[in-house]
Each structure stands twice: as C-alpha cells, then as structure tokens.
BALO-413590 format. One record per residue (C-alpha): residue in three letters; x, y, z; residue number from 1. Coordinates in steps of 0.02 Angstrom, whole numbers, plus 50000, padded with zeros to 5 digits. Layout:
<recs>
+------+-------+-------+-------+-----+
: type :    c1 :    c2 :    c3 : seq :
+------+-------+-------+-------+-----+
:  ala :     X :     Y :     Z : NUM :
...
+------+-------+-------+-------+-----+
</recs>
This chain:
<recs>
+------+-------+-------+-------+-----+
: type :    c1 :    c2 :    c3 : seq :
+------+-------+-------+-------+-----+
:  met : 49684 : 51300 : 49692 :   1 :
:  pro : 49650 : 51153 : 49809 :   2 :
:  lys : 49743 : 51137 : 49973 :   3 :
:  arg : 49878 : 51007 : 49978 :   4 :
:  thr : 49835 : 50900 : 50127 :   5 :
:  arg : 49885 : 50727 : 50179 :   6 :
:  asp : 49772 : 50594 : 50249 :   7 :
:  his : 49796 : 50586 : 50438 :   8 :
:  asn : 49785 : 50396 : 50443 :   9 :
:  ala : 49922 : 50378 : 50310 :  10 :
:  trp : 50032 : 50500 : 50405 :  11 :
:  leu : 50002 : 50408 : 50570 :  12 :
:  leu : 50042 : 50238 : 50495 :  13 :
:  lys : 50205 : 50308 : 50425 :  14 :
:  gln : 50252 : 50380 : 50595 :  15 :
:  leu : 50211 : 50216 : 50685 :  16 :
:  glu : 50342 : 50123 : 50584 :  17 :
:  asp : 50472 : 50197 : 50703 :  18 :
:  pro : 50482 : 50085 : 50859 :  19 :
:  lys : 50510 : 50233 : 50977 :  20 :
:  val : 50356 : 50324 : 50912 :  21 :
:  ala : 50255 : 50162 : 50917 :  22 :
:  ala : 50308 : 50129 : 51098 :  23 :
:  ala : 50259 : 50305 : 51153 :  24 :
:  tyr : 50094 : 50290 : 51059 :  25 :
:  leu : 50053 : 50123 : 51142 :  26 :
:  asn : 50103 : 50184 : 51315 :  27 :
:  ala : 49989 : 50336 : 51298 :  28 :
:  ala : 49846 : 50225 : 51239 :  29 :
:  ala : 49875 : 50102 : 51382 :  30 :
:  asp : 49862 : 50245 : 51507 :  31 :
:  asp : 49689 : 50282 : 51436 :  32 :
:  ser : 49607 : 50110 : 51431 :  33 :
:  ile : 49628 : 49930 : 51374 :  34 :
:  glu : 49513 : 49963 : 51226 :  35 :
:  met : 49619 : 50110 : 51169 :  36 :
:  phe : 49777 : 50005 : 51189 :  37 :
:  leu : 49705 : 49870 : 51075 :  38 :
:  ile : 49654 : 49999 : 50945 :  39 :
:  ala : 49828 : 50078 : 50954 :  40 :
:  leu : 49912 : 49908 : 50938 :  41 :
:  arg : 49804 : 49874 : 50786 :  42 :
:  lys : 49864 : 50038 : 50707 :  43 :
:  val : 50045 : 49990 : 50744 :  44 :
:  ala : 50016 : 49818 : 50667 :  45 :
:  glu : 49936 : 49899 : 50514 :  46 :
:  ser : 50089 : 50010 : 50494 :  47 :
:  his : 50195 : 49852 : 50485 :  48 :
:  arg : 50075 : 49766 : 50363 :  49 :
:  met : 49945 : 49659 : 50451 :  50 :
:  thr : 49978 : 49502 : 50347 :  51 :
:  lys : 50164 : 49505 : 50388 :  52 :
:  val : 50130 : 49536 : 50574 :  53 :
:  ala : 50003 : 49393 : 50579 :  54 :
:  glu : 50127 : 49273 : 50498 :  55 :
:  glu : 50266 : 49320 : 50619 :  56 :
:  ala : 50146 : 49310 : 50768 :  57 :
:  gly : 50083 : 49139 : 50714 :  58 :
:  val : 49900 : 49186 : 50696 :  59 :
:  ser : 49786 : 49210 : 50547 :  60 :
:  arg : 49757 : 49386 : 50482 :  61 :
:  glu : 49571 : 49376 : 50522 :  62 :
:  ala : 49606 : 49317 : 50700 :  63 :
:  leu : 49729 : 49461 : 50721 :  64 :
:  tyr : 49599 : 49588 : 50666 :  65 :
:  lys : 49473 : 49513 : 50788 :  66 :
:  thr : 49599 : 49506 : 50930 :  67 :
:  leu : 49650 : 49687 : 50906 :  68 :
:  ser : 49473 : 49755 : 50899 :  69 :
:  glu : 49390 : 49851 : 51042 :  70 :
:  glu : 49302 : 49692 : 51097 :  71 :
:  gly : 49460 : 49588 : 51076 :  72 :
:  asn : 49537 : 49494 : 51220 :  73 :
:  pro : 49710 : 49435 : 51167 :  74 :
:  arg : 49802 : 49303 : 51264 :  75 :
:  leu : 49970 : 49352 : 51335 :  76 :
:  asp : 50064 : 49242 : 51211 :  77 :
:  thr : 49972 : 49323 : 51065 :  78 :
:  leu : 50004 : 49497 : 51133 :  79 :
:  thr : 50191 : 49465 : 51156 :  80 :
:  ala : 50203 : 49384 : 50983 :  81 :
:  val : 50120 : 49535 : 50901 :  82 :
:  leu : 50232 : 49656 : 50996 :  83 :
:  lys : 50386 : 49556 : 50945 :  84 :
:  ala : 50328 : 49557 : 50763 :  85 :
:  val : 50324 : 49747 : 50764 :  86 :
:  gly : 50491 : 49762 : 50854 :  87 :
:  leu : 50428 : 49798 : 51030 :  88 :
:  arg : 50421 : 49704 : 51195 :  89 :
:  leu : 50318 : 49710 : 51352 :  90 :
:  ile : 50400 : 49789 : 51505 :  91 :
:  leu : 50317 : 49802 : 51674 :  92 :
:  glu : 50354 : 49940 : 51798 :  93 :
:  pro : 50283 : 49988 : 51966 :  94 :
:  glu : 50131 : 50098 : 51957 :  95 :
:  glu : 50197 : 50210 : 52095 :  96 :
:  val : 50366 : 50225 : 52182 :  97 :
:  thr : 50344 : 50177 : 52364 :  98 :
:  pro : 50441 : 50262 : 52505 :  99 :
:  ser : 50508 : 50093 : 52560 : 100 :
:  gly : 50602 : 50083 : 52396 : 101 :
:  gly : 50586 : 49901 : 52346 : 102 :
:  ile : 50712 : 49829 : 52224 : 103 :
:  pro : 50813 : 49965 : 52138 : 104 :
:  leu : 50798 : 49952 : 51950 : 105 :
:  asp : 50985 : 49970 : 51922 : 106 :
:  ser : 51011 : 49801 : 52006 : 107 :
:  ile : 50906 : 49720 : 51870 : 108 :
:  gly : 50995 : 49727 : 51702 : 109 :
:  asp : 51057 : 49892 : 51634 : 110 :
:  arg : 50908 : 49999 : 51687 : 111 :
:  gln : 50930 : 50163 : 51779 : 112 :
:  ala : 50879 : 50176 : 51960 : 113 :
:  ala : 50710 : 50252 : 51999 : 114 :
:  pro : 50719 : 50429 : 52070 : 115 :
:  pro : 50704 : 50442 : 52258 : 116 :
:  pro : 50533 : 50489 : 52324 : 117 :
:  ala : 50501 : 50676 : 52342 : 118 :
:  arg : 50531 : 50746 : 52514 : 119 :
:  ser : 50388 : 50830 : 52600 : 120 :
:  val : 50405 : 51011 : 52654 : 121 :
:  asn : 50343 : 51064 : 52825 : 122 :
:  ile : 50212 : 51199 : 52808 : 123 :
:  thr : 50177 : 51317 : 52952 : 124 :
:  arg : 50027 : 51428 : 52976 : 125 :
:  thr : 50050 : 51614 : 52994 : 126 :
:  pro : 49939 : 51724 : 53102 : 127 :
:  arg : 49826 : 51761 : 52952 : 128 :
:  gly : 49799 : 51576 : 52919 : 129 :
:  thr : 49899 : 51568 : 52757 : 130 :
:  gln : 50026 : 51433 : 52724 : 131 :
:  his : 50209 : 51462 : 52688 : 132 :
:  pro : 50326 : 51324 : 52628 : 133 :
:  phe : 50480 : 51400 : 52712 : 134 :
:  pro : 50451 : 51422 : 52900 : 135 :
:  gln : 50613 : 51518 : 52922 : 136 :
:  tyr : 50539 : 51658 : 52816 : 137 :
:  pro : 50366 : 51688 : 52892 : 138 :
:  ile : 50240 : 51793 : 52799 : 139 :
:  lys : 50218 : 51959 : 52888 : 140 :
:  pro : 50044 : 52033 : 52887 : 141 :
:  asn : 50021 : 52185 : 52777 : 142 :
:  pro : 49964 : 52332 : 52886 : 143 :
:  leu : 49863 : 52404 : 52742 : 144 :
:  ser : 49759 : 52246 : 52729 : 145 :
:  tyr : 49685 : 52281 : 52903 : 146 :
:  ala : 49642 : 52464 : 52868 : 147 :
:  pro : 49454 : 52495 : 52882 : 148 :
:  phe : 49381 : 52574 : 52726 : 149 :
+------+-------+-------+-------+-----+
</recs>
C-alpha cells in the first residue's frame, strides 16, 4: 500500500496564504540574504496567485517573475506594491538596541516600547582564576583538588 504523502510545495503555498505565517517566513528569509528574501516573496506571491498579485501590484506577470527571481532587483515601489497585494507591509526596525535608547517605539503609533538593554554583571576572579557572576558568593577552592596523587 503506497504511503499517503503530500507535496511539500503545495503544503507550503497553502500555509503562506496566512499573513502571519507569510510575514514570519519572509522575515526569516530576509535574515538569511536578499536572494532568499526574493525567493520567499515569490513563494508568497505564488500562494496568492501570481496573476492576481501582478495585477494588484501594477506590473506584468512576466516582470513579476523576473523581479522576484534570485537575480531580481525590485524597486522599492514594486516591492511595496507586491507586499500590499499579498496583505503585508514593510516595517523597519533598528538592527540593534543602543544603550542611549533613541526614540522609544511606544511614542510612534501603537507599538510597544523596546526592552531596556541588558545590564552587565560584574565578574570577579577567584584565587584559582575562575570567574563567578556573583562576587558576594566567592568560589572557595576545593581542598581535594590540590591533593597530590
């Protein structure tokens, strides 16, 4: 009796119809590389029917395929139009939270504030040269570790 399996591509395209899944997929691809982002955006566009996305984005279907290829180089207006056609939008965020803070995100729209930067812990050296994150509880040397054998 043959195994009942589903085509991975068909399953992926079905999953990418959900905007939350598509956004997570595109963010993960963007973290990898621009080429992977374009391939991922092409998959998302395919899940929403490429012809329909091309019409809503105001480009031809062939141009959309070329734009969303690995060698593609979409203009910003094309990229935002394609994202809008699939129910997504482009949001920029700082690459890294700086200790100086900058503009808190809660002052811009209804976004939540960025978490405060992590505090550094003072590390002291013990007589044996090991580090301990809590200086008030120093590591005491084990007398058995100095026993000659």
